[in-house]
C-alpha positions in Angstrom: 188.3 114.6 107.3 185.7 112.9 109.5 183.1 113.4 106.8 185.3 112.1 104.1 186.1 109.0 106.1 182.4 108.5 106.9 181.5 108.6 103.2 184.2 106.1 102.4 182.8 103.8 105.1 185.9 104.1 107.3 183.9 104.4 110.5 186.7 104.2 113.1 188.6 107.1 111.5 185.4 109.1 111.0 184.7 108.8 114.7 188.2 109.7 115.7 188.3 112.9 113.5 184.8 114.0 114.5 185.7 113.7 118.2 189.0 115.5 117.6 187.2 118.3 115.8 184.6 118.6 118.6 187.3 118.8 121.2 189.0 121.7 119.4 185.7 123.6 118.9 184.8 123.1 122.6 188.0 124.7 123.7 187.3 127.8 121.5 183.7 127.9 122.7 184.7 128.0 126.3 186.5 131.3 125.8 183.4 133.1 124.4 181.9 135.6 126.8 178.4 136.4 125.6 175.3 134.3 124.7 174.9 135.7 121.2 178.5 134.9 120.4 178.2 131.4 121.7 175.1 130.9 119.6 176.7 132.3 116.5 179.8 130.2 117.0 177.8 127.0 117.1 175.8 128.0 114.1 178.8 129.1 111.9 181.3 126.4 112.8 181.1 122.7 112.1 180.2 121.8 115.7 176.7 120.9 114.7 178.0 119.1 111.6 180.4 117.1 113.7 177.7 116.0 116.0 175.5 114.8 113.1 178.5 112.9 111.6 179.2 111.3 114.9 175.6 110.3 115.6 175.2 109.0 112.0 178.3 106.8 112.2 177.3 105.4 115.6 173.8 104.7 114.3 175.1 103.0 111.2 177.3 100.6 113.2 174.3 100.0 115.6 175.9 101.7 118.6 172.6 103.4 119.3 173.3 104.6 122.8 176.5 106.4 121.7 174.5 107.9 118.8 171.9 109.3 121.2 174.7 110.7 123.4 176.4 112.3 120.4 173.1 113.9 119.4 172.5 115.2 122.9 175.9 116.8 123.3 175.5 118.8 120.1 172.2 120.4 121.3 171.3 123.6 123.3 174.8 124.0 124.8 174.5 127.7 125.3 171.1 127.4 127.1 172.5 124.7 129.3 175.4 126.9 130.2 173.1 129.8 131.2 171.0 127.4 133.4 174.1 125.9 134.9 175.5 129.4 135.7 172.3 130.4 137.4 172.1 127.3 139.5 175.7 127.8 140.6 174.9 131.4 141.7 172.1 130.2 144.0 173.9 127.1 145.3 177.3 128.7 146.1 176.6 132.2 147.3 172.8 132.6 147.6 170.3 134.5 145.5 172.1 137.8 145.3 175.6 136.6 144.4 177.5 136.6 141.1 178.3 133.2 139.8 181.9 132.0 139.8 180.9 128.9 137.8 183.1 129.2 134.7 182.5 128.0 131.2 185.6 125.8 131.4 184.1 124.1 134.5 180.9 123.7 132.5 182.8 122.2 129.6 184.3 119.5 131.9 181.1 118.7 133.8 177.5 119.8 133.0 178.2 119.9 129.2 178.9 116.2 129.0 175.7 114.3 128.9 176.1 110.6 129.2 173.7 107.7 128.9 173.2 107.3 132.6 172.0 110.9 132.9 169.6 110.3 130.0 168.2 107.1 131.8 167.8 108.9 135.1 166.1 111.9 133.5 163.5 109.7 131.9 162.9 107.7 135.1 162.6 110.7 137.4 160.2 112.5 135.0 158.0 109.4 134.7 157.7 110.5 131.1 158.7 108.8 127.9 161.1 111.0 125.9 161.1 111.2 122.1 164.2 112.6 120.6 164.1 113.7 116.9 167.2 114.3 114.9 168.5 114.3 111.4 170.8 111.6 109.9 173.6 112.8 107.6 171.8 111.1 104.7 168.7 113.3 105.3 166.5 110.7 107.0 164.9 111.4 110.4 166.3 109.6 113.4 164.0 109.0 116.3 164.9 107.7 119.8 162.3 106.7 122.4 163.5 106.5 126.0 160.9 104.8 128.1 159.8 106.5 131.3 160.5 103.4 133.5 163.3 102.3 135.8 164.8 100.3 132.9 164.7 103.4 130.7 164.7 101.2 127.6 166.0 103.0 124.4 164.4 102.3 121.1 166.0 103.8 117.9 164.2 104.3 114.6 165.2 105.7 111.2 162.5 106.9 108.8 162.3 108.6 105.5 160.7 112.0 104.9 157.6 110.6 103.4 156.0 110.9 100.0 155.3 114.5 98.9 157.7 116.1 101.4 161.2 117.3 100.3 162.4 118.3 103.8 161.3 118.9 107.4 160.6 122.6 106.4 158.3 121.4 103.6 156.5 119.0 106.0 155.9 121.6 108.6 154.9 124.4 106.2 152.4 122.1 104.4 150.8 121.1 107.7 150.5 124.7 108.9 149.1 125.8 105.6 146.4 123.2 105.8 145.4 124.4 109.3 145.2 127.9 108.0 148.2 129.3 109.9 151.1 130.9 108.1 154.6 129.4 107.7 156.8 130.0 110.8 159.4 131.7 108.7 157.0 134.4 107.4 158.9 137.7 107.3 156.4 139.8 109.3 154.2 139.1 112.3 150.7 138.7 111.1 149.4 140.3 114.2 151.3 143.5 113.6 150.1 143.5 110.0 146.5 143.2 111.3 147.0 145.9 113.8 148.3 148.3 111.1 145.6 147.6 108.6 142.6 147.6 111.0 143.6 150.1 113.6 140.6 152.3 114.4 141.4 154.4 117.5 140.2 152.7 120.7 137.9 150.2 119.0 138.5 146.7 120.3 139.2 143.8 117.9 140.4 140.2 118.5 144.0 139.2 118.9 144.0 137.9 115.4 141.8 138.1 112.3 140.1 135.0 110.8 142.4 133.0 108.6 140.0 130.9 106.5 136.4 131.5 105.3 135.7 127.7 105.1 133.2 126.1 107.3 134.4 124.0 110.3 133.3 120.8 108.5 135.4 121.6 105.4 138.4 122.5 107.5 138.2 119.3 109.6 138.2 117.1 106.5 141.3 118.8 105.2 143.1 118.9 108.5 142.7 115.2 109.3 144.0 114.1 105.9 147.2 116.1 106.3 147.7 115.5 110.0 147.3 111.7 109.4 150.1 111.9 106.8 152.5 113.5 109.3 151.4 111.1 112.1 152.5 108.2 109.9 156.0 109.6 109.5 156.7 110.9 113.0 154.6 108.8 115.4 153.6 105.5 113.7 157.1 104.0 113.7 157.4 104.4 117.5 153.8 104.2 118.7 154.0 100.6 119.9 156.9 101.5 122.1 154.8 104.1 123.9 152.3 101.6 125.2 151.3 102.3 128.8 152.9 105.7 128.8 150.7 108.7 129.9 153.2 111.5 129.6 155.6 112.2 126.7 158.3 114.8 126.4 159.2 115.7 122.8 162.7 116.9 121.9 162.2 118.4 118.4 164.8 119.2 115.8 165.0 122.1 113.4 161.6 123.0 111.8 159.8 120.4 114.0 159.7 123.2 116.6 156.9 124.7 114.6 154.8 121.6 114.2 151.6 121.1 116.2 152.3 117.6 117.6 149.2 117.8 119.8 147.0 117.8 116.7 148.5 114.9 114.8 145.9 112.2 114.1 146.1 108.4 113.8 144.2 106.3 111.3 141.3 106.0 113.7 140.9 109.8 114.0 142.3 110.1 117.4 144.5 113.1 118.2 147.9 112.6 119.8 146.9 114.8 122.7 144.1 112.4 123.5 146.7 109.7 124.1 149.4 111.5 126.0 150.0 114.7 128.0 152.7 116.4 125.9 155.6 118.7 126.9 158.5 119.9 124.8 162.2 120.8 125.5 165.3 121.6 123.5 167.3 118.7 124.9 167.5 116.1 127.6 170.5 118.1 129.0 168.2 121.1 129.4 165.8 119.0 131.5 168.7 117.9 133.7 169.6 121.5 134.4 166.0 122.6 134.9 165.4 119.9 137.5 168.7 120.9 139.3 167.4 124.5 139.3 164.0 123.5 140.8 165.7 121.7 143.6 167.8 124.7 144.4 164.7 127.0 144.3 162.8 124.8 146.7 165.6 125.3 149.2 165.1 129.1 149.0 161.7 128.9 150.6 163.3 129.1 154.1 165.4 132.1 153.1 163.6 135.1 154.8 165.4 137.5 152.5 164.1 135.7 149.4 160.6 135.0 150.6 159.7 138.7 150.7 156.3 140.3 150.5 156.0 139.4 146.8 152.7 138.1 145.4 152.5 134.4 144.5 151.3 135.4 141.0 151.4 138.4 138.8 148.6 138.6 136.2 148.8 141.0 133.3 146.0 141.7 130.8 145.4 144.2 128.0 148.0 146.8 128.7 147.2 150.3 127.5 148.7 150.7 124.0 149.4 154.3 123.0 148.2 155.3 119.5 151.8 155.5 118.4 152.2 151.8 119.0 149.4 151.1 116.5 148.0 148.1 118.4 144.4 147.2 119.1 142.9 147.0 122.6 142.3 143.4 123.8 139.2 143.3 125.9 139.1 139.5 126.3 142.7 139.6 127.5 141.7 141.9 130.2 138.7 139.7 131.1 141.1 136.7 131.1 143.4 138.4 133.5 140.6 139.4 135.9 139.2 135.9 135.7 142.5 134.3 136.5 143.1 136.7 139.4 139.7 135.6 140.8 140.7 132.0 140.4 143.9 132.6 142.3 142.1 134.5 145.1 139.6 131.6 145.4 142.5 129.1 145.6 144.0 131.1 148.5 146.9 132.5 146.5 147.8 136.2 146.6 148.1 137.6 143.1 148.8 141.1 141.7 146.6 142.2 138.8 148.0 144.7 136.3 145.8 146.0 133.4 145.7 149.1 131.3 148.2 151.9 132.1 149.2 150.0 135.3 150.7 147.3 133.2 153.9 149.3 132.3 157.1 147.5 131.7 158.6 148.8 134.9 155.7 147.7 137.0 155.5 144.3 135.4 159.2 143.6 135.7 159.2 144.5 139.3 156.3 142.2 140.1 157.6 139.3 138.1 160.9 139.1 139.9 159.3 137.8 143.1 156.4 135.8 141.6 156.0 132.0 141.3 153.3 132.3 138.5 153.5 134.9 135.8 150.7 135.3 133.3 151.0 137.8 130.4 147.9 138.3 128.2 148.8 140.9 125.6 150.1 141.3 122.1 153.3 139.3 121.5 155.9 138.4 118.9 158.8 136.0 118.6 161.1 138.4 120.4 159.0 140.2 122.9 155.8 141.0 124.8 154.0 144.3 124.5 153.2 146.2 127.6 151.9 149.7 128.3 153.9 152.6 126.9 154.0 155.6 124.6 156.2 154.0 122.1 157.2 150.4 121.1 160.6 150.9 122.7 159.0 152.0 126.0 156.3 149.3 126.0 158.0 146.2 124.5 159.6 143.8 126.9 162.3 142.3 124.6 164.0 138.9 124.6 167.3 140.5 125.7 165.6 142.3 128.6 163.9 139.1 129.8 167.1 137.1 129.7 168.7 139.6 132.1 165.9 139.2 134.7 166.3 137.0 137.8 163.0 135.2 138.2 164.2 133.5 141.4 160.9 132.1 142.5 159.2 131.4 139.1 157.6 128.1 138.5 155.5 128.9 135.5 155.2 131.6 132.9 152.2 131.7 130.5 152.6 133.9 127.4 149.0 134.3 126.4 149.7 136.1 123.2 150.4 135.5 119.5 153.5 133.7 118.2 155.3 133.4 121.5 156.7 130.0 120.6 158.5 131.3 117.6 162.1 132.4 117.0 165.2 131.6 115.1 165.9 127.8 114.8 169.5 127.3 115.7 171.8 124.5 116.9 170.8 125.7 120.4 167.1 125.1 119.7 164.4 127.8 119.2 165.9 131.2 120.2 163.1 133.6 121.0 161.1 135.0 123.9 160.3 131.5 125.3 163.9 130.6 125.7 164.6 134.0 127.3 162.1 133.3 130.1 163.6 129.8 130.7 167.1 131.4 130.9 165.8 134.0 133.3 164.5 131.5 135.8 161.2 129.8 134.9 161.4 126.0 134.4 158.0 126.0 132.6 156.7 128.3 129.8 153.3 128.0 128.1 153.5 129.6 124.7 151.7 129.8 121.3 152.7 128.4 117.9 150.7 130.9 115.9 148.4 133.9 116.3 145.5 133.2 118.7 141.9 134.3 119.0 141.2 136.7 121.8 137.9 135.2 123.0 138.9 131.5 122.6 142.2 132.2 124.4 140.3 133.8 127.3 138.2 130.6 127.7 141.2 128.3 127.3 143.4 130.1 129.9 140.7 130.5 132.6 139.9 126.8 132.2 143.6 125.9 132.5 144.0 127.9 135.8 140.8 126.5 137.1 142.2 123.0 136.8 145.6 123.9 138.3 144.3 126.0 141.2 140.8 124.9 142.4 139.0 126.8 145.0 140.0 126.2 148.7 136.4 125.3 149.5 136.3 121.6 150.1 140.0 121.1 150.3 142.3 120.5 153.3 144.6 123.2 154.6 147.7 121.4 153.3 146.3 120.9 149.8 147.6 123.9 148.0 146.8 122.9 144.4 145.0 120.2 142.4 148.0 117.9 142.1 147.7 118.0 138.3 150.9 119.0 136.4 150.8 121.7 133.8 151.0 119.5 130.7 148.3 117.2 132.0 146.0 120.3 132.7 146.7 121.6 129.2 145.8 118.2 127.8 142.5 118.2 129.7 141.6 121.6 128.3 142.4 120.7 124.7 140.4 117.4 124.9 137.4 119.4 126.2 137.7 121.9 123.4 138.4 119.7 120.4 134.8 118.9 119.6 133.6 122.5 119.8 136.5 124.3 118.1 138.7 123.8 115.0 142.3 122.6 115.3 143.9 126.0 114.8 141.7 127.3 117.7 142.4 124.6 120.3 145.9 123.5 119.4 148.1 126.6 119.4 149.5 126.4 122.9 152.2 124.0 124.2 154.2 123.6 127.4 158.0 124.1 127.1 160.4 122.9 129.8 159.6 121.0 132.9 156.1 120.6 134.1 155.8 121.6 137.8 153.7 119.4 140.0 151.8 120.1 143.2 154.8 119.9 145.4 156.6 122.6 143.4 153.7 125.1 143.8 153.3 124.0 147.4 156.8 125.1 148.2 155.9 128.7 147.6 152.7 129.3 149.5 
């Protein structure tokens, strides 16, 4: 009924019926017990459709704040519930307690995102927030929330652009030009490579070469396509980002698979050269992540929680049994050892696990007490591969990760192929990255496509070198560089862009909140 009234231009009735429908669906949702059921419910009911109708009506009548709030409250509800539940467990009863925070309580409190919360989040993060959504008529809606005390909101509505039929078409065309496959490809290319090129213990890169063109040829093609997409998604709002240094992107649908960092303006300047970029499924998720960080910091004085665990656990090149049909990754092992050395030089205790020592049991045990977790291995959208005789024994799955309690985690780096990949749902991107956030890490660095073994080794050791400089020449109280993760990743990409092609320097992104110096300092 809401949709019918909307299409007849009867806006007041459309809003009323859309809100009534959402209220009924919320009541049903609050009685669902498991995460997968909540996800399926949101995907198979009209909850998402009601949210789109509501935001579209509000946008059309120029109630832009209400439109943004309607958009926000339709997003990543299941993930926000998981984060809220975890925060309640720590806050009410300590790190070992079972949460008594119910879904009905969540429905009446944390689930409701209002405009004041949106403003406060932008101001506290000192980051402009760009929210992408879809209007009921198929056009793209964009909101910019300035990262200032005023938290100015700027709404825009843009068409899909000439030559693109949908967001899926736009993203697929961009990735094809870069030489990386479409995100909805049926099989993981890395697994295909492993099966076709497996030769006993011979070492090969994490991925095979995608294109036989020269770097100059690829650059010319890349820039043309990346400029087209820039004009659609960034040009309409660029003047509103003046004086901003950090930008948080809230994607929608297939935009989760788009390399925003590599979009190019008319002057040939990449977006990553202008802003340090981070990504999140919703502003509400950022609210919950910040609440959780605040609770984690309070745990530093808990003697039971601050056990003998290492500050970091570094995993590289686990031993893959022949039955797993995966290639050895020598650069992943060098990467892990290099990062371990960086941590040691920064005065941070780290646990290094390589080869047969990097079993699922050993890695899980080490992760549960670590602040920094680095996994350099083979990966897929739903898991990370560790040492084992079979895939079942060695694969750390999305479901297993989500059951973990990473009570001290500040950052997880998934230095593997396709780790920022999954099923695009109303809740956002559901894959291994989401599982690590749900398990306790506010920040995850992950990859949009298969990555090169040697180049990734360089990229990751440089990233850690920026985040954790040597203690030599620093004061006793200076535990880290003071650079946040997304700014460090920006610095690495800018350094690499003139020496490597786009698909080599642009695969990684930072998802969630970017921990600063004070966050790492809390866990010496």
